[in-house]
Structures are given as structure tokens and as C-alpha cells.
C-alpha positions in Angstrom: 0.0 0.0 0.0 1.2 3.5 -0.8 2.5 5.5 2.2 -0.1 7.9 3.5 -3.0 6.4 1.6 -6.2 5.6 3.4 -6.7 1.8 3.6 -9.7 0.5 1.8 -12.6 -0.3 3.9 -15.2 -3.0 3.4 -18.4 -1.6 4.7 -20.6 -4.8 4.4 -18.3 -7.5 5.6 -20.1 -10.3 7.4 -18.2 -9.5 10.7 -19.3 -5.8 10.5 -22.9 -6.6 9.6 -23.2 -9.1 12.5 -21.7 -6.5 14.9 -24.0 -3.8 13.7 -27.1 -6.0 14.0 -26.0 -7.1 17.5 -25.6 -3.4 18.6 -29.0 -2.5 17.2 -30.7 -5.5 18.9 -29.1 -4.8 22.3 -29.9 -1.0 22.0 -33.5 -1.6 21.0 -34.1 -4.2 23.7 -32.8 -1.8 26.4 -35.2 1.0 25.1 -38.1 -1.5 25.1 -37.3 -2.4 28.8 -37.4 1.3 29.7 -40.6 1.9 27.8 -42.6 -1.1 29.0 -40.9 -1.4 32.4 -41.0 2.2 33.5 -42.4 4.8 31.1 -45.8 3.3 30.4 -46.5 1.9 33.9 -45.4 5.1 35.6 -47.3 7.3 33.1 -44.1 9.0 32.2 -43.1 10.3 28.7 -39.8 10.8 27.0 -38.6 13.0 24.2 -38.5 12.6 20.4 -40.7 10.3 18.4 -40.9 7.9 21.3 -42.4 10.6 23.5 -44.9 11.5 20.7 -45.8 7.8 20.4 -46.3 7.5 24.1 -48.7 10.6 24.1 -50.8 9.0 21.3 -50.7 5.6 23.1 -52.0 7.3 26.3 -54.9 8.9 24.4 -55.6 5.7 22.4 -54.5 2.8 24.6 -56.0 0.2 22.2 -53.2 1.1 19.7 -50.0 -0.8 20.2 -47.1 1.4 20.9 -44.8 -0.4 18.4 -47.3 0.2 15.6 -47.7 3.9 16.5 -43.9 4.3 16.5 -43.6 2.6 13.2 -46.2 4.7 11.5 -44.9 8.0 12.7 -41.4 7.1 11.4 -42.5 6.4 7.8 -42.5 10.1 6.7 -39.1 10.7 8.3 -37.7 7.7 6.5 -39.1 9.0 3.2 -37.2 12.3 3.8 -34.1 10.5 5.0 -33.8 8.5 1.8 -32.5 11.7 0.1 -30.6 13.2 3.0 -28.5 10.4 4.5 -26.3 7.6 3.2 -28.0 4.5 1.9 -26.2 2.3 4.5 -27.4 4.4 7.4 -30.9 4.5 5.9 -31.2 0.7 5.7 -29.7 0.0 9.1 -32.0 2.6 10.6 -34.9 0.9 8.9 -33.8 -2.3 10.6 -33.4 -0.4 13.9 -36.9 1.0 13.7 -38.4 -2.4 12.9 -36.4 -4.1 15.8 -37.5 -1.5 18.3 -41.1 -1.8 17.3 -40.8 -5.6 17.6 -38.9 -5.4 20.9 -41.6 -3.1 22.5 -44.2 -5.7 21.4 -42.5 -8.7 23.0 -40.1 -7.5 25.7 -41.8 -6.5 29.0 -39.7 -6.6 32.1 -41.4 -4.9 35.0 -39.2 -2.5 37.1 -40.8 -1.5 40.4 -39.2 1.4 42.3 -41.1 3.3 45.0 -39.6 6.7 44.3 -40.8 8.4 41.1 -37.5 10.3 40.7 -35.6 7.1 40.9 -37.9 5.7 38.2 -37.2 8.7 36.0 -33.4 8.4 36.5 -33.4 4.7 35.8 -35.6 5.1 32.7 -33.2 7.8 31.4 -30.2 5.7 32.1 -31.6 2.6 30.4 -33.0 4.4 27.4 -29.9 6.6 27.0 -27.7 3.5 27.0 -30.0 1.9 24.4 -30.0 4.8 22.0 -26.2 5.3 22.4 -25.5 1.6 21.8 -27.7 1.7 18.7 -25.9 4.8 17.3 -22.6 3.0 17.8 -23.7 0.8 14.9 -24.1 2.0 11.3 -27.7 2.9 11.9 -30.2 4.2 14.4 -33.7 3.5 15.8 -35.3 6.0 13.4 -37.2 9.1 14.5 -35.2 11.9 16.1 -32.0 9.9 15.6 -32.3 10.3 11.8 -33.0 14.0 12.2 -30.0 14.4 14.5 -27.6 12.6 12.1 -28.9 14.6 9.1 -28.2 17.9 11.0 -24.8 16.7 12.2 -23.8 15.7 8.7 -25.1 18.8 7.0 -24.6 21.6 9.5 -22.3 20.0 12.2 -25.1 20.5 14.9 -24.4 18.2 17.8 -26.7 15.2 18.3 -27.4 16.2 21.9 -28.4 19.8 20.9 -30.9 18.5 18.3 -32.5 16.0 20.6 -32.8 18.6 23.4 -34.4 21.2 21.0 -36.9 18.8 19.6 -37.8 17.5 23.0 -38.9 21.0 24.1 -41.6 20.8 21.5 -42.6 17.3 22.6 -42.8 18.5 26.2 -45.5 21.0 25.3 -47.6 18.0 24.0 -46.8 16.1 27.2 -48.1 19.0 29.3 -51.4 18.8 27.4 -51.8 15.1 27.5 -50.4 14.4 31.0 -49.8 16.9 33.7 -47.1 19.5 34.8 -45.8 16.9 37.3 -45.3 14.5 34.5 -43.5 17.1 32.4 -41.0 17.6 35.2 -40.3 13.8 35.5 -40.0 13.7 31.7 -37.4 16.4 31.8 -35.3 14.2 34.1 -35.7 11.2 31.7 -34.7 13.4 28.7 -31.7 15.0 30.4 -30.3 11.7 31.7 -31.0 9.9 28.5 -29.3 12.6 26.4 -26.2 12.7 28.6 -25.9 8.9 28.8 -26.4 8.5 25.0 -23.7 11.1 24.3 -21.2 9.4 26.6 -21.9 6.0 25.0 -21.6 7.4 21.5 -18.4 9.4 22.1 -16.8 7.3 24.8 -13.0 7.4 24.5 -13.3 8.7 20.9 -13.4 12.3 22.1 -10.5 14.4 20.7 -8.7 17.3 22.2 -7.1 20.1 20.3 -3.8 21.3 21.9 -1.9 24.5 21.3 1.6 24.7 22.8 3.9 27.8 22.9 7.4 27.2 24.3 11.0 28.2 23.5 11.6 24.4 23.6 9.2 23.8 20.8 11.6 21.7 18.8 12.1 19.2 21.5 8.4 19.0 22.3 7.6 18.7 18.6 10.1 15.8 18.3 8.8 14.0 21.4 5.2 14.2 20.3 6.0 12.6 16.9 8.1 9.9 18.6 6.2 9.1 21.8 2.6 10.2 21.2 2.8 9.4 17.5 0.6 12.3 16.4 1.0 14.8 13.7 2.0 18.4 14.7 1.5 21.6 12.8 4.0 24.4 13.4 2.5 27.9 13.1 4.8 30.9 13.0 3.6 33.8 15.2 4.8 36.8 17.1 4.5 37.6 20.8 2.1 40.5 21.3 4.1 42.0 24.2 7.7 41.0 23.4 7.5 41.2 19.7 9.6 38.0 19.5 9.1 35.4 16.8 7.2 32.4 18.3 6.6 28.9 17.0 3.2 27.6 18.0 2.6 23.8 18.0 -0.9 22.6 17.1 -1.9 19.0 17.5 -5.0 16.9 18.0 -4.9 13.9 20.4 -7.4 11.4 21.9 -8.7 12.0 25.4 -6.5 9.0 26.6 -3.4 10.7 25.3 -3.9 14.0 27.0 -2.3 12.9 30.3 0.8 11.5 28.4 1.1 14.8 26.4 0.9 16.9 29.5 3.6 14.9 31.3 5.8 15.1 28.2 5.5 18.9 28.0 6.0 19.4 31.8 9.2 17.3 31.6 10.7 19.5 28.8 9.4 22.9 29.7 7.3 23.4 33.0 6.6 27.0 31.9 5.2 26.2 28.5 1.9 27.9 27.6 -0.6 25.1 26.8 -4.3 25.4 25.8 -6.3 22.1 25.6 -9.8 22.5 24.0 -12.6 20.0 23.4 -13.5 19.2 19.8 -16.9 18.3 18.4 -15.7 16.7 15.1 -12.4 15.8 13.7 -12.2 14.6 10.1 -9.2 12.5 9.3 -8.8 8.8 8.9 -5.8 8.7 11.3 -7.2 10.8 14.2 -10.8 11.6 13.1 -13.8 10.8 15.3 -16.6 11.4 13.0 -19.2 8.7 13.4 -19.3 6.1 10.6 -22.8 7.0 9.5 
């Protein structure tokens, strides 16, 4: 293989397809446990399409939740056909079907006396389910598809999209349930969003690092040798001293931040270092863009 070239990826290898289907199945089962075990018995709601389906189910109990969820998703999938990749579309179609089926057949009662604990537990389970599903090449449909479309087109974070749409859903919840239920639903939504984000990003979060030091050459060499990350050298000028400066810019994984800090401290304890979180990094070596 030519040096520096991106290795060819096989997107539909049997191993990857099996892994994706397993993630989707586990994620959907967890969400079904939260829905049937806590949300419906406790008369709670949640955000997104699931919350909307729960509102309709509360008003028309004779309609199966899985069927309601499936029907609401159809218009979104019609739009997603043109907006997202075909692989993500088909995997999400599978995810929607598996979630609808899971809700129909998986029913594990969870009995907790405290309603706040119920809300926290529902958010934890459903958030883990959504996050695990999004770790695959698809989603569970609904707001997940909208979130991925906005992330790919406008770099709007998944958590921000979910939180914004949920505000609209909460208005419907207030009309269908009660103000008390809205407050419990807020707990479910907040915990679910945070847990899903943690599961999706995990240790794939990247940090952008800016280093200014007179020992920049030694630091630069050690980063290349020990951390094995690329470094960009930017020429600048000190605003107060007027001296020429060499600014090092690099991007590392969250697990490498500690090693990088120790490396810099060992060479120049007085180095000026700025470490910033990143939302997306596009590069096959260090990038953390989801594989949707």
C-alpha cells in the first residue's frame, strides 16, 4: 500500500454486519425495557418520536405502541432517503423495525417506589439503548435520523438537536399528562441525552492542543516519537515581546492528554498550553466522525 494512503474499507463485511445488528438489537431491547418497564406503567413520557408515540398511546390505549412508533417514522424515512447515506438508511430501517418488535414482545417490570428514581433509571436505560444503537451503522429512526442529518449537513451536535426537539414534545406532554409528568419527563430526557452522548463518544473524544514554548523543537520531536501524532508548526509573534514564536498545534485522543501533559512538563514546565474539546475531527488517522 502506498504510504499515507487511506486503507480501503469493506463496509458490508459479514463481521461488521453481524456486529451492527447485535448493537442494534441490544440497544432496542434496552429501550423496550425502559418503555414497557417504567415509562408506560409510571405514566411518564420521554422525548422525540418515542415521546410523541407515548402521548398518542396514552390517548388511544388500544393502539399498540410499536405500531404507532412505526407509522410516525414512515414520513421521516421518506425524507431521510435523500438526506443520509443508503447504508445508514437501511440500518435505521432495521433499527426501527427491531425497536417496534422489541416493544411488542419485551416486557420486564421494574418496580421502584420513588418516582424520581424511576425517572433516573428510565433515562439511564433508554440513553444507553440509544447510544449503543448509534454506535452501529444505523439508528432507531425518529429523532436519531434527524440528529444525524443535521450533524452531517450543519455540524449540529446530536445532543443539541435532541434537546431542542424535546422542548416541542414537552408541550404536547403537558397537554396530555400533567405538569408533574413534564418535570419527571425532563429528568428522563436529560439523563437519556447525557448517557447517550457518553456511550456514542466514549473514549473517541478528541482534544485540540496549542503549545507555545521556547523548547518547541524538543516538544515537537517527542510528540512525533512518543505520542505518534502529527503536529502543525505555526509561526507567530509575541504581542508584548514582539519576538518570533513557533506555535505547535496537534489533536490527540482523550486518553493521550495525560501523556502529552507529562511530556510537556518534563521538557518545559513554563510552557503555555491550551487544551480544548472538539466536536468533530475529520481525518482517517485521528478523526472521530461517526461512521454513519
